[in-house]
A tleap script that builds the chain and sets N, CA, C and O, in Angstrom:
source leaprc.protein.ff14SB
mol = sequence {
  NMET VAL LEU HIE PRO PRO PHE GLY ARG ILE
  MET ALA ALA MET GLY PHE ARG PRO HIE PHE
  ALA TYR SER PRO PRO PRO PRO GLY PHE SER
  GLU ASP ASP PHE GLU TYR VAL PHE ALA ALA
  ALA ASN THR PRO MET LEU GLY ILE PRO LEU
  LEU PRO GLY GLN SER MET LEU ASP ILE THR
  LEU GLY PRO LEU GLU THR ASP ALA GLU TYR
  ARG VAL ARG SER ILE GLU VAL ILE ASP PRO
  SER ILE GLY GLN LEU ALA GLY LEU ARG LEU
  ARG ASP ALA SER GLY THR LEU LEU VAL GLU
  GLN GLY ASP TRP VAL PRO SER GLU VAL PHE
  SER VAL SER GLY GLN GLY ILE PRO LEU GLU
  SER GLU LEU VAL CYS PRO GLY GLY SER ALA
  LEU THR LEU ASP LEU THR ASN LEU CPHE
}
set mol.1.N position { -0.040 -2.295 7.385 }
set mol.1.CA position { -0.493 -1.723 6.144 }
set mol.1.C position { -1.125 -2.841 5.337 }
set mol.1.O position { -0.587 -3.946 5.264 }
set mol.2.N position { -2.260 -2.553 4.736 }
set mol.2.CA position { -2.975 -3.517 3.913 }
set mol.2.C position { -3.069 -2.943 2.515 }
set mol.2.O position { -3.427 -1.778 2.342 }
set mol.3.N position { -2.754 -3.741 1.528 }
set mol.3.CA position { -2.909 -3.330 0.144 }
set mol.3.C position { -4.138 -4.032 -0.400 }
set mol.3.O position { -4.162 -5.260 -0.474 }
set mol.4.N position { -5.153 -3.285 -0.780 }
set mol.4.CA position { -6.412 -3.847 -1.243 }
set mol.4.C position { -6.521 -3.773 -2.756 }
set mol.4.O position { -6.149 -2.762 -3.352 }
set mol.5.N position { -7.026 -4.827 -3.388 }
set mol.5.CA position { -7.407 -4.723 -4.784 }
set mol.5.C position { -8.929 -4.616 -4.854 }
set mol.5.O position { -9.593 -5.641 -4.694 }
set mol.6.N position { -9.514 -3.468 -5.079 }
set mol.6.CA position { -10.964 -3.381 -5.075 }
set mol.6.C position { -11.571 -3.892 -6.377 }
set mol.6.O position { -12.024 -3.109 -7.212 }
set mol.7.N position { -11.577 -5.215 -6.543 }
set mol.7.CA position { -12.164 -5.820 -7.722 }
set mol.7.C position { -13.651 -6.035 -7.481 }
set mol.7.O position { -14.169 -5.676 -6.424 }
set mol.8.N position { -14.332 -6.615 -8.448 }
set mol.8.CA position { -15.776 -6.762 -8.414 }
set mol.8.C position { -16.351 -7.316 -7.131 }
set mol.8.O position { -17.254 -6.702 -6.562 }
set mol.9.N position { -15.871 -8.447 -6.652 }
set mol.9.CA position { -16.468 -9.057 -5.464 }
set mol.9.C position { -16.243 -8.204 -4.231 }
set mol.9.O position { -17.134 -8.097 -3.389 }
set mol.10.N position { -15.081 -7.600 -4.105 }
set mol.10.CA position { -14.832 -6.739 -2.951 }
set mol.10.C position { -15.707 -5.498 -3.040 }
set mol.10.O position { -16.263 -5.057 -2.034 }
set mol.11.N position { -15.833 -4.930 -4.236 }
set mol.11.CA position { -16.649 -3.730 -4.388 }
set mol.11.C position { -18.093 -4.017 -3.998 }
set mol.11.O position { -18.732 -3.186 -3.354 }
set mol.12.N position { -18.614 -5.173 -4.375 }
set mol.12.CA position { -20.000 -5.502 -4.043 }
set mol.12.C position { -20.146 -5.753 -2.550 }
set mol.12.O position { -21.113 -5.305 -1.934 }
set mol.13.N position { -19.200 -6.459 -1.973 }
set mol.13.CA position { -19.301 -6.817 -0.556 }
set mol.13.C position { -19.128 -5.597 0.348 }
set mol.13.O position { -19.761 -5.519 1.401 }
set mol.14.N position { -18.292 -4.658 -0.041 }
set mol.14.CA position { -17.986 -3.530 0.812 }
set mol.14.C position { -18.697 -2.253 0.372 }
set mol.14.O position { -18.588 -1.231 1.049 }
set mol.15.N position { -19.416 -2.289 -0.737 }
set mol.15.CA position { -20.043 -1.089 -1.225 }
set mol.15.C position { -19.032 -0.063 -1.706 }
set mol.15.O position { -19.319 1.135 -1.711 }
set mol.16.N position { -17.875 -0.509 -2.103 }
set mol.16.CA position { -16.778 0.375 -2.496 }
set mol.16.C position { -16.854 0.651 -3.990 }
set mol.16.O position { -16.974 -0.284 -4.782 }
set mol.17.N position { -16.789 1.881 -4.378 }
set mol.17.CA position { -16.781 2.267 -5.777 }
set mol.17.C position { -15.606 3.220 -5.996 }
set mol.17.O position { -15.577 4.307 -5.419 }
set mol.18.N position { -14.628 2.816 -6.833 }
set mol.18.CA position { -13.506 3.717 -7.062 }
set mol.18.C position { -13.967 4.985 -7.766 }
set mol.18.O position { -15.014 4.990 -8.414 }
set mol.19.N position { -13.204 6.043 -7.647 }
set mol.19.CA position { -13.534 7.317 -8.261 }
set mol.19.C position { -13.329 7.291 -9.768 }
set mol.19.O position { -13.710 8.236 -10.460 }
set mol.20.N position { -12.749 6.257 -10.270 }
set mol.20.CA position { -12.427 6.143 -11.673 }
set mol.20.C position { -12.483 4.673 -12.043 }
set mol.20.O position { -12.363 3.802 -11.181 }
set mol.21.N position { -12.662 4.405 -13.300 }
set mol.21.CA position { -12.755 3.012 -13.748 }
set mol.21.C position { -11.365 2.487 -14.088 }
set mol.21.O position { -10.524 3.217 -14.613 }
set mol.22.N position { -11.138 1.229 -13.785 }
set mol.22.CA position { -9.897 0.568 -14.179 }
set mol.22.C position { -10.177 -0.193 -15.476 }
set mol.22.O position { -11.278 -0.703 -15.682 }
set mol.23.N position { -9.192 -0.261 -16.324 }
set mol.23.CA position { -9.388 -0.986 -17.574 }
set mol.23.C position { -9.558 -2.480 -17.290 }
set mol.23.O position { -8.969 -3.008 -16.347 }
set mol.24.N position { -10.365 -3.155 -18.107 }
set mol.24.CA position { -10.565 -4.593 -17.897 }
set mol.24.C position { -9.294 -5.356 -18.230 }
set mol.24.O position { -8.430 -4.844 -18.942 }
set mol.25.N position { -9.171 -6.583 -17.718 }
set mol.25.CA position { -7.983 -7.375 -18.056 }
set mol.25.C position { -7.992 -7.737 -19.536 }
set mol.25.O position { -9.051 -7.766 -20.162 }
set mol.26.N position { -6.825 -8.010 -20.093 }
set mol.26.CA position { -6.747 -8.400 -21.501 }
set mol.26.C position { -7.486 -9.721 -21.733 }
set mol.26.O position { -7.697 -10.482 -20.788 }
set mol.27.N position { -7.881 -10.001 -22.976 }
set mol.27.CA position { -8.543 -11.279 -23.274 }
set mol.27.C position { -7.696 -12.459 -22.814 }
set mol.27.O position { -6.482 -12.485 -23.014 }
set mol.28.N position { -8.352 -13.427 -22.198 }
set mol.28.CA position { -7.651 -14.613 -21.709 }
set mol.28.C position { -7.129 -14.480 -20.296 }
set mol.28.O position { -6.614 -15.452 -19.744 }
set mol.29.N position { -7.246 -13.298 -19.687 }
set mol.29.CA position { -6.793 -13.060 -18.325 }
set mol.29.C position { -8.000 -12.751 -17.445 }
set mol.29.O position { -9.052 -12.341 -17.935 }
set mol.30.N position { -7.835 -12.950 -16.154 }
set mol.30.CA position { -8.909 -12.625 -15.215 }
set mol.30.C position { -8.321 -11.905 -14.012 }
set mol.30.O position { -7.120 -11.981 -13.750 }
set mol.31.N position { -9.182 -11.206 -13.287 }
set mol.31.CA position { -8.763 -10.549 -12.053 }
set mol.31.C position { -9.211 -11.402 -10.884 }
set mol.31.O position { -10.343 -11.885 -10.861 }
set mol.32.N position { -8.337 -11.588 -9.921 }
set mol.32.CA position { -8.659 -12.318 -8.702 }
set mol.32.C position { -8.444 -11.405 -7.519 }
set mol.32.O position { -7.491 -10.627 -7.489 }
set mol.33.N position { -9.328 -11.499 -6.546 }
set mol.33.CA position { -9.161 -10.716 -5.323 }
set mol.33.C position { -7.932 -11.205 -4.572 }
set mol.33.O position { -7.691 -12.407 -4.462 }
set mol.34.N position { -7.170 -10.269 -4.064 }
set mol.34.CA position { -6.000 -10.619 -3.274 }
set mol.34.C position { -5.690 -9.459 -2.351 }
set mol.34.O position { -5.875 -8.300 -2.719 }
set mol.35.N position { -5.226 -9.761 -1.172 }
set mol.35.CA position { -4.919 -8.722 -0.196 }
set mol.35.C position { -3.603 -9.066 0.481 }
set mol.35.O position { -3.421 -10.172 0.992 }
set mol.36.N position { -2.703 -8.119 0.478 }
set mol.36.CA position { -1.446 -8.269 1.204 }
set mol.36.C position { -1.555 -7.507 2.518 }
set mol.36.O position { -2.073 -6.391 2.557 }
set mol.37.N position { -1.070 -8.112 3.584 }
set mol.37.CA position { -1.013 -7.453 4.890 }
set mol.37.C position { 0.451 -7.449 5.324 }
set mol.37.O position { 1.087 -8.499 5.406 }
set mol.38.N position { 0.973 -6.262 5.600 }
set mol.38.CA position { 2.349 -6.126 6.068 }
set mol.38.C position { 2.303 -5.625 7.502 }
set mol.38.O position { 1.726 -4.576 7.786 }
set mol.39.N position { 2.910 -6.378 8.396 }
set mol.39.CA position { 2.942 -6.056 9.824 }
set mol.39.C position { 4.295 -6.511 10.370 }
set mol.39.O position { 5.101 -7.092 9.643 }
set mol.40.N position { 4.535 -6.244 11.643 }
set mol.40.CA position { 5.814 -6.617 12.256 }
set mol.40.C position { 6.069 -8.120 12.168 }
set mol.40.O position { 7.224 -8.545 12.143 }
set mol.41.N position { 5.016 -8.925 12.120 }
set mol.41.CA position { 5.179 -10.378 12.061 }
set mol.41.C position { 5.825 -10.836 10.757 }
set mol.41.O position { 6.610 -11.784 10.766 }
set mol.42.N position { 5.513 -10.185 9.637 }
set mol.42.CA position { 6.095 -10.622 8.367 }
set mol.42.C position { 7.052 -9.582 7.755 }
set mol.42.O position { 7.722 -9.854 6.759 }
set mol.43.N position { 7.104 -8.398 8.363 }
set mol.43.CA position { 8.039 -7.353 7.947 }
set mol.43.C position { 8.643 -6.769 9.220 }
set mol.43.O position { 8.181 -5.738 9.707 }
set mol.44.N position { 9.680 -7.425 9.766 }
set mol.44.CA position { 10.204 -7.050 11.087 }
set mol.44.C position { 10.552 -5.573 11.256 }
set mol.44.O position { 10.442 -5.054 12.367 }
set mol.45.N position { 10.964 -4.884 10.204 }
set mol.45.CA position { 11.317 -3.465 10.347 }
set mol.45.C position { 10.121 -2.617 10.765 }
set mol.45.O position { 10.305 -1.524 11.302 }
set mol.46.N position { 8.907 -3.094 10.531 }
set mol.46.CA position { 7.717 -2.343 10.942 }
set mol.46.C position { 7.510 -2.387 12.450 }
set mol.46.O position { 6.713 -1.617 12.987 }
set mol.47.N position { 8.210 -3.269 13.133 }
set mol.47.CA position { 8.091 -3.377 14.583 }
set mol.47.C position { 9.135 -2.588 15.348 }
set mol.47.O position { 9.140 -2.615 16.579 }
set mol.48.N position { 10.010 -1.893 14.660 }
set mol.48.CA position { 11.063 -1.117 15.317 }
set mol.48.C position { 10.519 0.260 15.675 }
set mol.48.O position { 10.114 1.003 14.781 }
set mol.49.N position { 10.498 0.623 16.958 }
set mol.49.CA position { 9.979 1.950 17.333 }
set mol.49.C position { 10.916 3.064 16.858 }
set mol.49.O position { 12.136 2.909 16.824 }
set mol.50.N position { 10.304 4.178 16.498 }
set mol.50.CA position { 11.071 5.333 16.038 }
set mol.50.C position { 10.970 6.457 17.062 }
set mol.50.O position { 9.888 6.740 17.576 }
set mol.51.N position { 12.096 7.094 17.356 }
set mol.51.CA position { 12.114 8.245 18.248 }
set mol.51.C position { 11.589 9.469 17.494 }
set mol.51.O position { 11.597 9.471 16.263 }
set mol.52.N position { 11.137 10.500 18.193 }
set mol.52.CA position { 10.674 11.713 17.509 }
set mol.52.C position { 11.727 12.239 16.535 }
set mol.52.O position { 12.899 12.394 16.878 }
set mol.53.N position { 11.274 12.506 15.313 }
set mol.53.CA position { 12.160 13.016 14.278 }
set mol.53.C position { 12.966 11.953 13.550 }
set mol.53.O position { 13.619 12.261 12.553 }
set mol.54.N position { 12.940 10.719 14.016 }
set mol.54.CA position { 13.716 9.641 13.407 }
set mol.54.C position { 12.954 9.051 12.224 }
set mol.54.O position { 11.724 8.995 12.232 }
set mol.55.N position { 13.695 8.612 11.208 }
set mol.55.CA position { 13.106 7.991 10.022 }
set mol.55.C position { 13.737 6.641 9.766 }
set mol.55.O position { 14.863 6.377 10.186 }
set mol.56.N position { 13.005 5.792 9.075 }
set mol.56.CA position { 13.508 4.503 8.622 }
set mol.56.C position { 13.180 4.416 7.130 }
set mol.56.O position { 12.014 4.484 6.741 }
set mol.57.N position { 14.207 4.267 6.305 }
set mol.57.CA position { 14.034 4.323 4.860 }
set mol.57.C position { 14.177 2.946 4.224 }
set mol.57.O position { 14.840 2.059 4.762 }
set mol.58.N position { 13.550 2.790 3.083 }
set mol.58.CA position { 13.697 1.600 2.236 }
set mol.58.C position { 13.271 0.301 2.919 }
set mol.58.O position { 14.006 -0.686 2.890 }
set mol.59.N position { 12.104 0.301 3.524 }
set mol.59.CA position { 11.540 -0.921 4.099 }
set mol.59.C position { 10.893 -1.686 2.948 }
set mol.59.O position { 9.986 -1.169 2.296 }
set mol.60.N position { 11.344 -2.896 2.695 }
set mol.60.CA position { 10.833 -3.688 1.582 }
set mol.60.C position { 9.514 -4.355 1.969 }
set mol.60.O position { 9.435 -5.068 2.969 }
set mol.61.N position { 8.490 -4.113 1.167 }
set mol.61.CA position { 7.190 -4.759 1.340 }
set mol.61.C position { 7.059 -5.803 0.237 }
set mol.61.O position { 6.670 -5.488 -0.888 }
set mol.62.N position { 7.380 -7.015 0.563 }
set mol.62.CA position { 7.350 -8.079 -0.439 }
set mol.62.C position { 8.468 -9.058 -0.166 }
set mol.62.O position { 9.075 -9.027 0.904 }
set mol.63.N position { 8.745 -9.918 -1.108 }
set mol.63.CA position { 8.292 -9.869 -2.486 }
set mol.63.C position { 6.832 -10.295 -2.631 }
set mol.63.O position { 6.294 -11.049 -1.820 }
set mol.64.N position { 6.206 -9.778 -3.705 }
set mol.64.CA position { 4.841 -10.162 -4.029 }
set mol.64.C position { 4.858 -11.531 -4.698 }
set mol.64.O position { 5.921 -12.027 -5.069 }
set mol.65.N position { 3.701 -12.136 -4.853 }
set mol.65.CA position { 3.606 -13.447 -5.497 }
set mol.65.C position { 4.301 -13.410 -6.857 }
set mol.65.O position { 4.316 -12.376 -7.525 }
set mol.66.N position { 4.866 -14.524 -7.256 }
set mol.66.CA position { 5.644 -14.562 -8.495 }
set mol.66.C position { 4.851 -15.037 -9.699 }
set mol.66.O position { 5.334 -14.921 -10.825 }
set mol.67.N position { 3.646 -15.570 -9.504 }
set mol.67.CA position { 2.926 -16.195 -10.619 }
set mol.67.C position { 2.167 -15.218 -11.511 }
set mol.67.O position { 1.723 -15.607 -12.591 }
set mol.68.N position { 2.004 -13.970 -11.098 }
set mol.68.CA position { 1.277 -12.995 -11.923 }
set mol.68.C position { 1.604 -11.592 -11.441 }
set mol.68.O position { 2.104 -11.400 -10.333 }
set mol.69.N position { 1.313 -10.614 -12.290 }
set mol.69.CA position { 1.487 -9.234 -11.842 }
set mol.69.C position { 0.391 -8.909 -10.836 }
set mol.69.O position { -0.669 -9.535 -10.818 }
set mol.70.N position { 0.671 -7.925 -10.010 }
set mol.70.CA position { -0.272 -7.492 -8.987 }
set mol.70.C position { -0.560 -6.020 -9.217 }
set mol.70.O position { 0.356 -5.230 -9.444 }
set mol.71.N position { -1.827 -5.651 -9.159 }
set mol.71.CA position { -2.223 -4.254 -9.368 }
set mol.71.C position { -2.759 -3.702 -8.062 }
set mol.71.O position { -3.848 -4.071 -7.623 }
set mol.72.N position { -1.994 -2.819 -7.445 }
set mol.72.CA position { -2.395 -2.201 -6.181 }
set mol.72.C position { -3.359 -1.080 -6.523 }
set mol.72.O position { -3.015 -0.153 -7.258 }
set mol.73.N position { -4.579 -1.170 -5.982 }
set mol.73.CA position { -5.599 -0.175 -6.297 }
set mol.73.C position { -6.031 0.631 -5.089 }
set mol.73.O position { -6.694 1.658 -5.237 }
set mol.74.N position { -5.671 0.186 -3.905 }
set mol.74.CA position { -5.936 0.998 -2.712 }
set mol.74.C position { -4.986 0.573 -1.599 }
set mol.74.O position { -4.435 -0.528 -1.615 }
set mol.75.N position { -4.810 1.466 -0.639 }
set mol.75.CA position { -3.901 1.235 0.480 }
set mol.75.C position { -4.619 1.620 1.764 }
set mol.75.O position { -5.356 2.605 1.810 }
set mol.76.N position { -4.394 0.826 2.806 }
set mol.76.CA position { -4.966 1.143 4.113 }
set mol.76.C position { -3.917 0.953 5.194 }
set mol.76.O position { -3.229 -0.068 5.222 }
set mol.77.N position { -3.791 1.933 6.088 }
set mol.77.CA position { -2.974 1.787 7.286 }
set mol.77.C position { -3.951 1.448 8.401 }
set mol.77.O position { -4.812 2.258 8.744 }
set mol.78.N position { -3.820 0.249 8.967 }
set mol.78.CA position { -4.814 -0.235 9.921 }
set mol.78.C position { -4.770 0.509 11.241 }
set mol.78.O position { -5.818 0.864 11.782 }
set mol.79.N position { -3.579 0.753 11.773 }
set mol.79.CA position { -3.479 1.425 13.074 }
set mol.79.C position { -2.509 2.593 12.988 }
set mol.79.O position { -1.326 2.441 13.296 }
set mol.80.N position { -3.002 3.767 12.570 }
set mol.80.CA position { -2.114 4.918 12.434 }
set mol.80.C position { -1.827 5.617 13.758 }
set mol.80.O position { -1.084 6.599 13.786 }
set mol.81.N position { -2.400 5.130 14.851 }
set mol.81.CA position { -2.288 5.838 16.124 }
set mol.81.C position { -0.920 5.680 16.777 }
set mol.81.O position { -0.547 6.491 17.625 }
set mol.82.N position { -0.171 4.653 16.400 }
set mol.82.CA position { 1.129 4.482 17.027 }
set mol.82.C position { 2.121 5.468 16.418 }
set mol.82.O position { 2.122 5.691 15.207 }
set mol.83.N position { 2.949 6.046 17.250 }
set mol.83.CA position { 3.820 7.134 16.844 }
set mol.83.C position { 4.737 6.839 15.687 }
set mol.83.O position { 5.051 7.741 14.911 }
set mol.84.N position { 5.186 5.581 15.540 }
set mol.84.CA position { 6.141 5.295 14.489 }
set mol.84.C position { 5.514 5.383 13.101 }
set mol.84.O position { 6.243 5.392 12.109 }
set mol.85.N position { 4.198 5.449 12.998 }
set mol.85.CA position { 3.561 5.559 11.693 }
set mol.85.C position { 3.022 6.962 11.448 }
set mol.85.O position { 2.006 7.126 10.774 }
set mol.86.N position { 3.676 7.948 11.975 }
set mol.86.CA position { 3.187 9.316 11.825 }
set mol.86.C position { 3.249 9.794 10.386 }
set mol.86.O position { 2.371 10.545 9.962 }
set mol.87.N position { 4.239 9.394 9.629 }
set mol.87.CA position { 4.362 9.802 8.241 }
set mol.87.C position { 4.944 8.686 7.408 }
set mol.87.O position { 5.756 7.898 7.894 }
set mol.88.N position { 4.536 8.613 6.160 }
set mol.88.CA position { 5.073 7.565 5.293 }
set mol.88.C position { 5.228 8.075 3.871 }
set mol.88.O position { 4.603 9.051 3.456 }
set mol.89.N position { 6.090 7.372 3.138 }
set mol.89.CA position { 6.294 7.588 1.702 }
set mol.89.C position { 6.373 6.208 1.077 }
set mol.89.O position { 6.989 5.305 1.644 }
set mol.90.N position { 5.765 6.037 -0.069 }
set mol.90.CA position { 5.732 4.747 -0.735 }
set mol.90.C position { 6.404 4.860 -2.093 }
set mol.90.O position { 6.267 5.864 -2.792 }
set mol.91.N position { 7.137 3.807 -2.453 }
set mol.91.CA position { 7.746 3.713 -3.788 }
set mol.91.C position { 7.133 2.516 -4.499 }
set mol.91.O position { 6.847 1.491 -3.880 }
set mol.92.N position { 6.937 2.657 -5.799 }
set mol.92.CA position { 6.382 1.549 -6.565 }
set mol.92.C position { 7.447 0.486 -6.809 }
set mol.92.O position { 8.570 0.597 -6.318 }
set mol.93.N position { 7.089 -0.539 -7.565 }
set mol.93.CA position { 7.995 -1.666 -7.780 }
set mol.93.C position { 9.265 -1.278 -8.533 }
set mol.93.O position { 10.271 -1.981 -8.441 }
set mol.94.N position { 9.237 -0.167 -9.279 }
set mol.94.CA position { 10.441 0.269 -9.985 }
set mol.94.C position { 11.250 1.283 -9.177 }
set mol.94.O position { 12.268 1.787 -9.651 }
set mol.95.N position { 10.797 1.581 -7.952 }
set mol.95.CA position { 11.534 2.479 -7.074 }
set mol.95.C position { 11.144 3.944 -7.190 }
set mol.95.O position { 11.791 4.800 -6.587 }
set mol.96.N position { 10.097 4.250 -7.954 }
set mol.96.CA position { 9.653 5.630 -8.129 }
set mol.96.C position { 8.891 6.096 -6.899 }
set mol.96.O position { 7.923 5.459 -6.483 }
set mol.97.N position { 9.326 7.205 -6.319 }
set mol.97.CA position { 8.661 7.776 -5.154 }
set mol.97.C position { 7.294 8.302 -5.575 }
set mol.97.O position { 7.186 9.006 -6.579 }
set mol.98.N position { 6.245 7.969 -4.816 }
set mol.98.CA position { 4.885 8.326 -5.192 }
set mol.98.C position { 4.416 9.647 -4.600 }
set mol.98.O position { 3.247 10.003 -4.748 }
set mol.99.N position { 5.287 10.368 -3.946 }
set mol.99.CA position { 4.996 11.711 -3.441 }
set mol.99.C position { 6.157 12.607 -3.851 }
set mol.99.O position { 7.205 12.124 -4.281 }
set mol.100.N position { 5.963 13.916 -3.713 }
set mol.100.CA position { 7.056 14.837 -4.004 }
set mol.100.C position { 8.232 14.530 -3.086 }
set mol.100.O position { 8.041 14.191 -1.918 }
set mol.101.N position { 9.431 14.646 -3.607 }
set mol.101.CA position { 10.636 14.358 -2.827 }
set mol.101.C position { 10.616 15.102 -1.500 }
set mol.101.O position { 10.460 16.322 -1.472 }
set mol.102.N position { 10.770 14.388 -0.424 }
set mol.102.CA position { 10.823 14.998 0.895 }
set mol.102.C position { 9.486 15.102 1.598 }
set mol.102.O position { 9.449 15.319 2.810 }
set mol.103.N position { 8.372 14.951 0.866 }
set mol.103.CA position { 7.054 15.059 1.494 }
set mol.103.C position { 6.699 13.768 2.221 }
set mol.103.O position { 6.892 12.671 1.696 }
set mol.104.N position { 6.183 13.914 3.422 }
set mol.104.CA position { 5.695 12.778 4.207 }
set mol.104.C position { 4.171 12.854 4.241 }
set mol.104.O position { 3.608 13.919 4.495 }
set mol.105.N position { 3.515 11.753 3.990 }
set mol.105.CA position { 2.055 11.701 4.027 }
set mol.105.C position { 1.653 11.171 5.399 }
set mol.105.O position { 2.089 10.086 5.782 }
set mol.106.N position { 0.828 11.914 6.154 }
set mol.106.CA position { 0.377 11.409 7.455 }
set mol.106.C position { -0.358 10.078 7.279 }
set mol.106.O position { -1.199 9.942 6.390 }
set mol.107.N position { -0.041 9.113 8.117 }
set mol.107.CA position { -0.633 7.786 7.971 }
set mol.107.C position { -2.151 7.803 8.105 }
set mol.107.O position { -2.824 6.909 7.592 }
set mol.108.N position { -2.699 8.810 8.788 }
set mol.108.CA position { -4.150 8.903 8.940 }
set mol.108.C position { -4.851 9.054 7.598 }
set mol.108.O position { -6.021 8.694 7.470 }
set mol.109.N position { -4.154 9.579 6.597 }
set mol.109.CA position { -4.740 9.736 5.266 }
set mol.109.C position { -5.178 8.385 4.710 }
set mol.109.O position { -6.162 8.302 3.976 }
set mol.110.N position { -4.449 7.330 5.061 }
set mol.110.CA position { -4.734 5.999 4.531 }
set mol.110.C position { -5.583 5.155 5.476 }
set mol.110.O position { -5.642 3.936 5.317 }
set mol.111.N position { -6.235 5.769 6.447 }
set mol.111.CA position { -6.979 4.958 7.416 }
set mol.111.C position { -8.380 5.491 7.697 }
set mol.111.O position { -8.987 5.100 8.694 }
set mol.112.N position { -8.903 6.355 6.866 }
set mol.112.CA position { -10.183 6.985 7.169 }
set mol.112.C position { -11.397 6.159 6.772 }
set mol.112.O position { -12.474 6.368 7.330 }
set mol.113.N position { -11.271 5.242 5.845 }
set mol.113.CA position { -12.459 4.558 5.345 }
set mol.113.C position { -12.671 3.166 5.911 }
set mol.113.O position { -13.798 2.671 5.911 }
set mol.114.N position { -11.627 2.529 6.388 }
set mol.114.CA position { -11.735 1.133 6.801 }
set mol.114.C position { -11.746 0.184 5.618 }
set mol.114.O position { -11.843 -1.030 5.801 }
set mol.115.N position { -11.649 0.716 4.411 }
set mol.115.CA position { -11.653 -0.105 3.200 }
set mol.115.C position { -10.424 0.159 2.340 }
set mol.115.O position { -10.236 -0.484 1.308 }
set mol.116.N position { -9.628 1.057 2.742 }
set mol.116.CA position { -8.480 1.439 1.939 }
set mol.116.C position { -8.795 2.681 1.133 }
set mol.116.O position { -9.945 2.919 0.762 }
set mol.117.N position { -7.782 3.460 0.869 }
set mol.117.CA position { -7.914 4.678 0.083 }
set mol.117.C position { -7.554 4.342 -1.359 }
set mol.117.O position { -6.454 3.861 -1.629 }
set mol.118.N position { -8.479 4.595 -2.290 }
set mol.118.CA position { -8.180 4.266 -3.689 }
set mol.118.C position { -7.030 5.104 -4.228 }
set mol.118.O position { -6.892 6.282 -3.897 }
set mol.119.N position { -6.224 4.490 -5.049 }
set mol.119.CA position { -5.126 5.196 -5.699 }
set mol.119.C position { -5.627 5.777 -7.017 }
set mol.119.O position { -6.428 5.152 -7.711 }
set mol.120.N position { -5.160 6.954 -7.355 }
set mol.120.CA position { -5.622 7.624 -8.575 }
set mol.120.C position { -5.330 6.789 -9.807 }
set mol.120.O position { -6.108 6.774 -10.762 }
set mol.121.N position { -4.232 6.115 -9.777 }
set mol.121.CA position { -3.863 5.192 -10.847 }
set mol.121.C position { -3.314 3.940 -10.173 }
set mol.121.O position { -2.492 4.023 -9.261 }
set mol.122.N position { -3.773 2.790 -10.628 }
set mol.122.CA position { -3.288 1.563 -10.006 }
set mol.122.C position { -1.785 1.429 -10.186 }
set mol.122.O position { -1.224 1.908 -11.171 }
set mol.123.N position { -1.136 0.773 -9.227 }
set mol.123.CA position { 0.297 0.497 -9.319 }
set mol.123.C position { 0.455 -0.901 -9.885 }
set mol.123.O position { 0.015 -1.870 -9.266 }
set mol.124.N position { 1.067 -1.022 -11.031 }
set mol.124.CA position { 1.280 -2.329 -11.641 }
set mol.124.C position { 2.625 -2.858 -11.158 }
set mol.124.O position { 3.672 -2.261 -11.407 }
set mol.125.N position { 2.572 -3.986 -10.465 }
set mol.125.CA position { 3.780 -4.586 -9.903 }
set mol.125.C position { 4.021 -5.933 -10.575 }
set mol.125.O position { 3.171 -6.819 -10.490 }
set mol.126.N position { 5.153 -6.105 -11.236 }
set mol.126.CA position { 5.445 -7.403 -11.842 }
set mol.126.C position { 5.509 -8.494 -10.782 }
set mol.126.O position { 5.815 -8.223 -9.620 }
set mol.127.N position { 5.223 -9.713 -11.179 }
set mol.127.CA position { 5.317 -10.831 -10.257 }
set mol.127.C position { 6.691 -10.906 -9.624 }
set mol.127.O position { 7.705 -10.768 -10.308 }
set mol.128.N position { 6.727 -11.127 -8.308 }
set mol.128.CA position { 7.979 -11.236 -7.578 }
set mol.128.C position { 8.614 -9.915 -7.190 }
set mol.128.O position { 9.652 -9.901 -6.530 }
set mol.129.N position { 8.011 -8.804 -7.587 }
set mol.129.CA position { 8.578 -7.499 -7.241 }
set mol.129.C position { 8.171 -7.101 -5.825 }
set mol.129.O position { 7.493 -7.862 -5.135 }
set mol.130.N position { 8.575 -5.935 -5.402 }
set mol.130.CA position { 8.261 -5.454 -4.056 }
set mol.130.C position { 8.046 -3.949 -4.090 }
set mol.130.O position { 8.581 -3.250 -4.951 }
set mol.131.N position { 7.262 -3.466 -3.151 }
set mol.131.CA position { 7.107 -2.035 -2.924 }
set mol.131.C position { 8.089 -1.639 -1.833 }
set mol.131.O position { 8.592 -2.498 -1.109 }
set mol.132.N position { 8.363 -0.361 -1.712 }
set mol.132.CA position { 9.278 0.123 -0.689 }
set mol.132.C position { 8.595 1.238 0.093 }
set mol.132.O position { 7.910 2.085 -0.481 }
set mol.133.N position { 8.788 1.227 1.404 }
set mol.133.CA position { 8.142 2.163 2.293 }
set mol.133.C position { 9.188 2.914 3.113 }
set mol.133.O position { 10.166 2.321 3.569 }
set mol.134.N position { 8.981 4.217 3.300 }
set mol.134.CA position { 9.771 5.013 4.240 }
set mol.134.C position { 8.822 5.433 5.365 }
set mol.134.O position { 7.684 5.821 5.102 }
set mol.135.N position { 9.276 5.357 6.598 }
set mol.135.CA position { 8.490 5.783 7.757 }
set mol.135.C position { 9.231 6.873 8.518 }
set mol.135.O position { 10.462 6.903 8.530 }
set mol.136.N position { 8.487 7.758 9.147 }
set mol.136.CA position { 9.096 8.760 10.012 }
set mol.136.C position { 8.176 9.027 11.184 }
set mol.136.O position { 6.960 8.859 11.089 }
set mol.137.N position { 8.768 9.445 12.287 }
set mol.137.CA position { 7.992 9.896 13.439 }
set mol.137.C position { 8.040 11.413 13.389 }
set mol.137.O position { 9.084 12.010 13.654 }
set mol.138.N position { 6.928 12.037 13.055 }
set mol.138.CA position { 6.881 13.484 12.882 }
set mol.138.C position { 6.760 14.242 14.190 }
set mol.138.O position { 6.788 15.472 14.205 }
set mol.139.N position { 6.625 13.511 15.286 }
set mol.139.CA position { 6.458 14.186 16.589 }
set mol.139.C position { 7.765 14.722 17.100 }
set mol.139.O position { 7.809 15.316 18.178 }
savepdb mol mol.pdb
quit
């Protein structure tokens, strides 16, 4: 899973335009491009195969960098073809589930553009916080 911040330089390089405008940073602050990649190499729970119908809950994605807040503006699942990524649910840094309770989002939803799927509202994550992921094999 890749978390993309579609800021100015990325938008120009990739031709990406969000469906909505994000507010500019406060005076004295700047936005920097940053991308987090979570895979079995740095998040071992992502490498555990799931049997049909099996779920894995509360996989910690992070911690994020501690020197500044991070604003997640898009999400991409790089390889949704493997069975263990059939469905996912994401929680923000405060633990709020971003889908209706019990709903699983097919991982293909986050892999159609090759640039990440923009989020309707950016997720503001305090420095040092983490996101949480639930995975299920829907087969």
